[in-house]
N, CA, C and O atoms as a Tripos MOL2 file, in Angstrom:
@<TRIPOS>MOLECULE
protein
  200   199    50     0     0
PROTEIN
NO_CHARGES

@<TRIPOS>ATOM
      1 N         -19.3640   -6.2900  -13.7470 N.3       1 MET1
      2 CA        -17.9330   -5.6650  -12.7470 C.3       1 MET1
      3 C         -18.1190   -4.8150  -11.2690 C.2       1 MET1
      4 O         -18.4850   -3.6410  -11.2120 O.2       1 MET1
      5 N         -17.8830   -5.4190  -10.4350 N.am      2 VAL2
      6 CA        -17.6630   -4.2170   -9.2580 C.3       2 VAL2
      7 C         -17.3310   -3.0430   -9.2190 C.2       2 VAL2
      8 O         -17.7140   -2.2420   -8.3660 O.2       2 VAL2
      9 N         -16.4440   -2.7660  -10.3040 N.am      3 LEU3
     10 CA        -15.6960   -1.7230  -10.6810 C.3       3 LEU3
     11 C         -17.0800   -0.5970  -11.3850 C.2       3 LEU3
     12 O         -17.4400    0.5010  -10.9590 O.2       3 LEU3
     13 N         -17.4850   -1.2080  -12.3030 N.am      4 ASN4
     14 CA        -18.6560   -0.7440  -13.0670 C.3       4 ASN4
     15 C         -19.8500    0.7470  -12.3110 C.2       4 ASN4
     16 O         -20.3530    1.8370  -12.5870 O.2       4 ASN4
     17 N         -19.6940   -0.5790  -10.9510 N.am      5 HIS5
     18 CA        -20.7470    0.4920  -10.5340 C.3       5 HIS5
     19 C         -20.2240    1.5940   -9.5890 C.2       5 HIS5
     20 O         -20.5750    2.7650   -9.4440 O.2       5 HIS5
     21 N         -19.4480    0.9850   -9.1020 N.am      6 THR6
     22 CA        -18.1150    2.4230   -8.3120 C.3       6 THR6
     23 C         -17.6300    3.0560   -9.2240 C.2       6 THR6
     24 O         -18.1380    4.1750   -9.1570 O.2       6 THR6
     25 N         -16.7470    2.9990  -10.2820 N.am      7 PHE7
     26 CA        -16.6510    3.7380  -11.3620 C.3       7 PHE7
     27 C         -17.3650    3.7040  -12.8710 C.2       7 PHE7
     28 O         -16.8150    3.3620  -13.9180 O.2       7 PHE7
     29 N         -18.8650    4.1900  -12.6780 N.am      8 PRO8
     30 CA        -19.3890    4.2620  -13.9170 C.3       8 PRO8
     31 C         -18.4910    4.6700  -15.3640 C.2       8 PRO8
     32 O         -18.5840    4.0590  -16.4290 O.2       8 PRO8
     33 N         -17.7760    5.6390  -15.1480 N.am      9 ALA9
     34 CA        -17.2500    6.2070  -16.6710 C.3       9 ALA9
     35 C         -15.9540    5.4200  -16.4840 C.2       9 ALA9
     36 O         -15.1160    6.2680  -16.7940 O.2       9 ALA9
     37 N         -15.5640    4.7750  -16.2980 N.am     10 MET10
     38 CA        -14.4560    4.2690  -16.5800 C.3      10 MET10
     39 C         -14.2110    2.8010  -17.7080 C.2      10 MET10
     40 O         -14.2060    1.6130  -17.3830 O.2      10 MET10
     41 N         -14.0950    3.1730  -18.5530 N.am     11 PRO11
     42 CA        -14.1410    2.1100  -19.5700 C.3      11 PRO11
     43 C         -13.9700    0.6400  -19.1070 C.2      11 PRO11
     44 O         -13.1750    0.3540  -18.2120 O.2      11 PRO11
     45 N         -14.6360   -0.1640  -19.6550 N.am     12 GLN12
     46 CA        -14.1610   -1.8080  -19.3100 C.3      12 GLN12
     47 C         -12.5680   -1.7130  -19.3640 C.2      12 GLN12
     48 O         -12.0640   -1.3620  -18.2970 O.2      12 GLN12
     49 N         -11.6730   -1.9650  -20.4290 N.am     13 LEU13
     50 CA        -10.5670   -2.2970  -20.2180 C.3      13 LEU13
     51 C          -9.5240   -1.7300  -19.2180 C.2      13 LEU13
     52 O          -8.4640   -2.3160  -18.9970 O.2      13 LEU13
     53 N          -9.8550   -0.6240  -18.6570 N.am     14 LEU14
     54 CA         -9.4760    0.0500  -17.9400 C.3      14 LEU14
     55 C          -9.4890   -0.5590  -16.5730 C.2      14 LEU14
     56 O          -8.5960   -0.6090  -15.7260 O.2      14 LEU14
     57 N         -11.0870   -1.1460  -16.5570 N.am     15 GLN15
     58 CA        -11.1390   -1.9720  -15.4740 C.3      15 GLN15
     59 C         -10.4930   -2.9820  -15.5340 C.2      15 GLN15
     60 O          -9.9360   -3.0840  -14.4410 O.2      15 GLN15
     61 N         -10.2410   -3.7530  -16.1230 N.am     16 LEU16
     62 CA         -9.9240   -5.1370  -16.4220 C.3      16 LEU16
     63 C          -7.9790   -5.0080  -15.8160 C.2      16 LEU16
     64 O          -7.3490   -5.6290  -14.9590 O.2      16 LEU16
     65 N          -7.7440   -4.3180  -16.4160 N.am     17 GLY17
     66 CA         -6.1930   -3.4110  -16.2060 C.3      17 GLY17
     67 C          -6.1800   -3.0490  -14.6580 C.2      17 GLY17
     68 O          -5.3210   -3.5360  -13.9230 O.2      17 GLY17
     69 N          -7.2730   -2.0780  -14.1280 N.am     18 VAL18
     70 CA         -6.6800   -2.1500  -12.4530 C.3      18 VAL18
     71 C          -7.2270   -3.6280  -12.2550 C.2      18 VAL18
     72 O          -6.4930   -3.8840  -11.3000 O.2      18 VAL18
     73 N          -7.8970   -4.6980  -12.4160 N.am     19 ALA19
     74 CA         -7.8680   -5.6610  -11.4050 C.3      19 ALA19
     75 C          -7.2210   -6.5290  -11.4270 C.2      19 ALA19
     76 O          -7.1140   -7.4080  -10.5710 O.2      19 ALA19
     77 N          -6.2760   -6.3380  -13.1660 N.am     20 LEU20
     78 CA         -5.2130   -7.2700  -12.9860 C.3      20 LEU20
     79 C          -3.9420   -6.9730  -12.1200 C.2      20 LEU20
     80 O          -3.3820   -7.7910  -11.3900 O.2      20 LEU20
     81 N          -3.5060   -5.4050  -12.3590 N.am     21 LEU21
     82 CA         -2.1970   -4.9320  -11.1720 C.3      21 LEU21
     83 C          -2.7280   -5.0970   -9.8700 C.2      21 LEU21
     84 O          -1.9310   -5.0910   -8.9320 O.2      21 LEU21
     85 N          -4.2540   -5.2820   -9.5910 N.am     22 ILE22
     86 CA         -4.7140   -5.2660   -7.8620 C.3      22 ILE22
     87 C          -4.4470   -7.0650   -7.6020 C.2      22 ILE22
     88 O          -3.9520   -7.4380   -6.5390 O.2      22 ILE22
     89 N          -4.8600   -8.1370   -8.7600 N.am     23 ALA23
     90 CA         -4.3570   -9.6140   -8.4590 C.3      23 ALA23
     91 C          -3.4270   -9.9800   -8.3570 C.2      23 ALA23
     92 O          -3.1790  -11.0200   -7.7470 O.2      23 ALA23
     93 N          -2.2850   -9.0060   -9.1090 N.am     24 MET24
     94 CA         -1.0000   -9.6540   -9.0880 C.3      24 MET24
     95 C          -0.0830   -8.8810   -7.8200 C.2      24 MET24
     96 O           0.9190   -9.2160   -7.1880 O.2      24 MET24
     97 N          -0.6400   -8.1310   -7.8120 N.am     25 ALA25
     98 CA          0.2100   -7.4150   -6.1420 C.3      25 ALA25
     99 C          -0.5880   -8.2590   -5.1750 C.2      25 ALA25
    100 O           0.1360   -8.5930   -4.2370 O.2      25 ALA25
    101 N          -1.7020   -8.6790   -5.0760 N.am     26 VAL26
    102 CA         -1.7710   -9.6140   -4.1510 C.3      26 VAL26
    103 C          -1.4540  -10.8250   -4.0450 C.2      26 VAL26
    104 O          -1.4950  -11.4090   -2.9620 O.2      26 VAL26
    105 N          -0.9990  -11.5280   -5.4310 N.am     27 CYS27
    106 CA         -0.0110  -12.8170   -5.2320 C.3      27 CYS27
    107 C           0.9880  -12.1390   -5.2220 C.2      27 CYS27
    108 O           1.2060  -12.2310   -4.0140 O.2      27 CYS27
    109 N           1.6380  -11.6370   -5.5210 N.am     28 ALA28
    110 CA          2.9100  -11.3490   -4.8500 C.3      28 ALA28
    111 C           3.2850  -11.1420   -3.6860 C.2      28 ALA28
    112 O           4.3850  -11.4610   -3.2330 O.2      28 ALA28
    113 N           2.4290  -10.6050   -3.1180 N.am     29 LEU29
    114 CA          2.2720  -10.5110   -1.7620 C.3      29 LEU29
    115 C           2.3430  -11.6080   -0.8240 C.2      29 LEU29
    116 O           2.9850  -11.6650    0.2250 O.2      29 LEU29
    117 N           1.4820  -12.5900   -1.4320 N.am     30 LEU30
    118 CA          1.3440  -14.0000   -0.6300 C.3      30 LEU30
    119 C           2.4390  -15.0100   -1.1580 C.2      30 LEU30
    120 O           2.9840  -15.9510   -0.5830 O.2      30 LEU30
    121 N           2.5730  -14.5510   -2.3340 N.am     31 ALA31
    122 CA          3.9410  -15.4860   -2.3350 C.3      31 ALA31
    123 C           4.9270  -15.0210   -1.6970 C.2      31 ALA31
    124 O           5.6840  -15.9620   -1.4620 O.2      31 ALA31
    125 N           5.4050  -13.8840   -1.2090 N.am     32 MET32
    126 CA          6.1140  -13.2550   -0.4740 C.3      32 MET32
    127 C           5.9550  -13.6510    1.1660 C.2      32 MET32
    128 O           6.8940  -13.6480    1.9620 O.2      32 MET32
    129 N           4.9880  -13.8870    1.3880 N.am     33 ALA33
    130 CA          4.7720  -14.8700    2.8160 C.3      33 ALA33
    131 C           4.6930  -15.8300    2.8420 C.2      33 ALA33
    132 O           4.8320  -16.1830    4.0130 O.2      33 ALA33
    133 N           4.4550  -17.0340    1.9110 N.am     34 VAL34
    134 CA          5.0250  -18.2690    1.9610 C.3      34 VAL34
    135 C           6.0640  -18.8010    1.9960 C.2      34 VAL34
    136 O           6.3910  -19.8420    2.5650 O.2      34 VAL34
    137 N           6.8910  -17.8030    1.1170 N.am     35 GLU35
    138 CA          8.9240  -17.7210    1.1350 C.3      35 GLU35
    139 C           9.1610  -17.5490    2.7420 C.2      35 GLU35
    140 O           9.6460  -18.4270    3.4550 O.2      35 GLU35
    141 N           8.7000  -16.1700    3.2150 N.am     36 ARG36
    142 CA          9.2970  -16.0820    4.2510 C.3      36 ARG36
    143 C           8.8060  -16.9300    5.3290 C.2      36 ARG36
    144 O           9.8180  -17.4040    5.8450 O.2      36 ARG36
    145 N           7.7080  -17.3930    5.9750 N.am     37 PHE37
    146 CA          7.1830  -18.1820    6.4080 C.3      37 PHE37
    147 C           7.8250  -19.8350    6.3800 C.2      37 PHE37
    148 O           8.2050  -20.4170    7.3960 O.2      37 PHE37
    149 N           7.8440  -20.3640    5.1320 N.am     38 ALA38
    150 CA          7.7030  -22.0030    5.0560 C.3      38 ALA38
    151 C           8.9880  -22.3570    4.4080 C.2      38 ALA38
    152 O           9.7580  -23.1770    4.9080 O.2      38 ALA38
    153 N           9.2690  -21.6080    3.0620 N.am     39 TYR39
    154 CA         10.5600  -22.1670    2.0650 C.3      39 TYR39
    155 C          12.0310  -22.0670    2.8430 C.2      39 TYR39
    156 O          12.9100  -22.9020    3.0580 O.2      39 TYR39
    157 N          11.8320  -20.1600    3.2790 N.am     40 ARG40
    158 CA         13.2160  -20.4170    4.2430 C.3      40 ARG40
    159 C          13.2850  -21.0880    5.0540 C.2      40 ARG40
    160 O          14.4360  -21.4710    4.8480 O.2      40 ARG40
    161 N          12.9080  -21.7280    6.0940 N.am     41 ARG41
    162 CA         12.4730  -22.8450    7.2880 C.3      41 ARG41
    163 C          13.3800  -23.8630    6.5670 C.2      41 ARG41
    164 O          14.5170  -24.1080    6.9700 O.2      41 ARG41
    165 N          12.8030  -24.4750    5.4310 N.am     42 LEU42
    166 CA         13.0300  -25.8640    4.7150 C.3      42 LEU42
    167 C          14.6460  -25.4290    4.1340 C.2      42 LEU42
    168 O          15.5830  -26.2270    4.1710 O.2      42 LEU42
    169 N          14.7230  -24.4780    3.7750 N.am     43 ARG43
    170 CA         16.3630  -24.4640    2.8600 C.3      43 ARG43
    171 C          17.3480  -24.5010    3.9250 C.2      43 ARG43
    172 O          18.4450  -24.9830    3.6430 O.2      43 ARG43
    173 N          17.1180  -24.0290    5.2290 N.am     44 ASN44
    174 CA         17.7890  -23.7280    5.9500 C.3      44 ASN44
    175 C          18.0500  -24.8210    7.0490 C.2      44 ASN44
    176 O          18.8310  -24.7840    8.0000 O.2      44 ASN44
    177 N          17.0330  -25.9660    6.5890 N.am     45 ALA45
    178 CA         17.0910  -26.9760    7.5620 C.3      45 ALA45
    179 C          18.4020  -27.6290    7.3930 C.2      45 ALA45
    180 O          18.9590  -27.4480    6.3110 O.2      45 ALA45
    181 N          18.9560  -28.3150    8.2290 N.am     46 HIS46
    182 CA         19.6970  -30.0900    7.6730 C.3      46 HIS46
    183 C          19.7090  -30.8120    8.1650 C.2      46 HIS46
    184 O          20.1940  -31.0480    9.2720 O.2      46 HIS46
    185 N          18.8260  -31.7520    7.0360 N.am     47 GLY47
    186 CA         18.0690  -32.6960    6.8400 C.3      47 GLY47
    187 C          19.1970  -33.6690    6.4930 C.2      47 GLY47
    188 O          20.3860  -33.4070    6.6770 O.2      47 GLY47
    189 N          18.6820  -34.9440    5.9170 N.am     48 TRP48
    190 CA         19.2870  -36.0930    5.6630 C.3      48 TRP48
    191 C          19.9560  -36.0430    4.3880 C.2      48 TRP48
    192 O          20.9450  -36.7580    4.2320 O.2      48 TRP48
    193 N          19.4840  -35.1660    3.2890 N.am     49 LEU49
    194 CA         19.9750  -35.0980    2.2620 C.3      49 LEU49
    195 C          21.2830  -34.4780    1.7200 C.2      49 LEU49
    196 O          21.8670  -34.6170    0.6450 O.2      49 LEU49
    197 N          21.5920  -33.6210    3.0160 N.am     50 ARG50
    198 CA         22.7530  -32.8380    2.4030 C.3      50 ARG50
    199 C          23.9360  -33.8180    2.8690 C.2      50 ARG50
    200 O          25.1040  -33.5600    2.5760 O.2      50 ARG50
@<TRIPOS>BOND
     1     1     2 1
     2     2     3 1
     3     3     4 2
     4     3     5 am
     5     5     6 1
     6     6     7 1
     7     7     8 2
     8     7     9 am
     9     9    10 1
    10    10    11 1
    11    11    12 2
    12    11    13 am
    13    13    14 1
    14    14    15 1
    15    15    16 2
    16    15    17 am
    17    17    18 1
    18    18    19 1
    19    19    20 2
    20    19    21 am
    21    21    22 1
    22    22    23 1
    23    23    24 2
    24    23    25 am
    25    25    26 1
    26    26    27 1
    27    27    28 2
    28    27    29 am
    29    29    30 1
    30    30    31 1
    31    31    32 2
    32    31    33 am
    33    33    34 1
    34    34    35 1
    35    35    36 2
    36    35    37 am
    37    37    38 1
    38    38    39 1
    39    39    40 2
    40    39    41 am
    41    41    42 1
    42    42    43 1
    43    43    44 2
    44    43    45 am
    45    45    46 1
    46    46    47 1
    47    47    48 2
    48    47    49 am
    49    49    50 1
    50    50    51 1
    51    51    52 2
    52    51    53 am
    53    53    54 1
    54    54    55 1
    55    55    56 2
    56    55    57 am
    57    57    58 1
    58    58    59 1
    59    59    60 2
    60    59    61 am
    61    61    62 1
    62    62    63 1
    63    63    64 2
    64    63    65 am
    65    65    66 1
    66    66    67 1
    67    67    68 2
    68    67    69 am
    69    69    70 1
    70    70    71 1
    71    71    72 2
    72    71    73 am
    73    73    74 1
    74    74    75 1
    75    75    76 2
    76    75    77 am
    77    77    78 1
    78    78    79 1
    79    79    80 2
    80    79    81 am
    81    81    82 1
    82    82    83 1
    83    83    84 2
    84    83    85 am
    85    85    86 1
    86    86    87 1
    87    87    88 2
    88    87    89 am
    89    89    90 1
    90    90    91 1
    91    91    92 2
    92    91    93 am
    93    93    94 1
    94    94    95 1
    95    95    96 2
    96    95    97 am
    97    97    98 1
    98    98    99 1
    99    99   100 2
   100    99   101 am
   101   101   102 1
   102   102   103 1
   103   103   104 2
   104   103   105 am
   105   105   106 1
   106   106   107 1
   107   107   108 2
   108   107   109 am
   109   109   110 1
   110   110   111 1
   111   111   112 2
   112   111   113 am
   113   113   114 1
   114   114   115 1
   115   115   116 2
   116   115   117 am
   117   117   118 1
   118   118   119 1
   119   119   120 2
   120   119   121 am
   121   121   122 1
   122   122   123 1
   123   123   124 2
   124   123   125 am
   125   125   126 1
   126   126   127 1
   127   127   128 2
   128   127   129 am
   129   129   130 1
   130   130   131 1
   131   131   132 2
   132   131   133 am
   133   133   134 1
   134   134   135 1
   135   135   136 2
   136   135   137 am
   137   137   138 1
   138   138   139 1
   139   139   140 2
   140   139   141 am
   141   141   142 1
   142   142   143 1
   143   143   144 2
   144   143   145 am
   145   145   146 1
   146   146   147 1
   147   147   148 2
   148   147   149 am
   149   149   150 1
   150   150   151 1
   151   151   152 2
   152   151   153 am
   153   153   154 1
   154   154   155 1
   155   155   156 2
   156   155   157 am
   157   157   158 1
   158   158   159 1
   159   159   160 2
   160   159   161 am
   161   161   162 1
   162   162   163 1
   163   163   164 2
   164   163   165 am
   165   165   166 1
   166   166   167 1
   167   167   168 2
   168   167   169 am
   169   169   170 1
   170   170   171 1
   171   171   172 2
   172   171   173 am
   173   173   174 1
   174   174   175 1
   175   175   176 2
   176   175   177 am
   177   177   178 1
   178   178   179 1
   179   179   180 2
   180   179   181 am
   181   181   182 1
   182   182   183 1
   183   183   184 2
   184   183   185 am
   185   185   186 1
   186   186   187 1
   187   187   188 2
   188   187   189 am
   189   189   190 1
   190   190   191 1
   191   191   192 2
   192   191   193 am
   193   193   194 1
   194   194   195 1
   195   195   196 2
   196   195   197 am
   197   197   198 1
   198   198   199 1
   199   199   200 2
@<TRIPOS>SUBSTRUCTURE
     1 MET1         2 RESIDUE 1 A MET
     2 VAL2         6 RESIDUE 1 A VAL
     3 LEU3        10 RESIDUE 1 A LEU
     4 ASN4        14 RESIDUE 1 A ASN
     5 HIS5        18 RESIDUE 1 A HIS
     6 THR6        22 RESIDUE 1 A THR
     7 PHE7        26 RESIDUE 1 A PHE
     8 PRO8        30 RESIDUE 1 A PRO
     9 ALA9        34 RESIDUE 1 A ALA
    10 MET10       38 RESIDUE 1 A MET
    11 PRO11       42 RESIDUE 1 A PRO
    12 GLN12       46 RESIDUE 1 A GLN
    13 LEU13       50 RESIDUE 1 A LEU
    14 LEU14       54 RESIDUE 1 A LEU
    15 GLN15       58 RESIDUE 1 A GLN
    16 LEU16       62 RESIDUE 1 A LEU
    17 GLY17       66 RESIDUE 1 A GLY
    18 VAL18       70 RESIDUE 1 A VAL
    19 ALA19       74 RESIDUE 1 A ALA
    20 LEU20       78 RESIDUE 1 A LEU
    21 LEU21       82 RESIDUE 1 A LEU
    22 ILE22       86 RESIDUE 1 A ILE
    23 ALA23       90 RESIDUE 1 A ALA
    24 MET24       94 RESIDUE 1 A MET
    25 ALA25       98 RESIDUE 1 A ALA
    26 VAL26      102 RESIDUE 1 A VAL
    27 CYS27      106 RESIDUE 1 A CYS
    28 ALA28      110 RESIDUE 1 A ALA
    29 LEU29      114 RESIDUE 1 A LEU
    30 LEU30      118 RESIDUE 1 A LEU
    31 ALA31      122 RESIDUE 1 A ALA
    32 MET32      126 RESIDUE 1 A MET
    33 ALA33      130 RESIDUE 1 A ALA
    34 VAL34      134 RESIDUE 1 A VAL
    35 GLU35      138 RESIDUE 1 A GLU
    36 ARG36      142 RESIDUE 1 A ARG
    37 PHE37      146 RESIDUE 1 A PHE
    38 ALA38      150 RESIDUE 1 A ALA
    39 TYR39      154 RESIDUE 1 A TYR
    40 ARG40      158 RESIDUE 1 A ARG
    41 ARG41      162 RESIDUE 1 A ARG
    42 LEU42      166 RESIDUE 1 A LEU
    43 ARG43      170 RESIDUE 1 A ARG
    44 ASN44      174 RESIDUE 1 A ASN
    45 ALA45      178 RESIDUE 1 A ALA
    46 HIS46      182 RESIDUE 1 A HIS
    47 GLY47      186 RESIDUE 1 A GLY
    48 TRP48      190 RESIDUE 1 A TRP
    49 LEU49      194 RESIDUE 1 A LEU
    50 ARG50      198 RESIDUE 1 A ARG
C-alpha cells in the first residue's frame, strides 16, 4: 500500500481503516455535489409528470 511506504510503523489493519475513511469521505462529497448540481434541479422542475 502507499501508506506502508509513507508510514512504515503503522499496522496494515490501521492503514486499511484510514483508507476506508478517506474513501467514504470522498464518496460522500461526490454524492453531495451530484445532489446539489443535478438532482435538485430535476426535482424542482415542472415537468409533464406532475
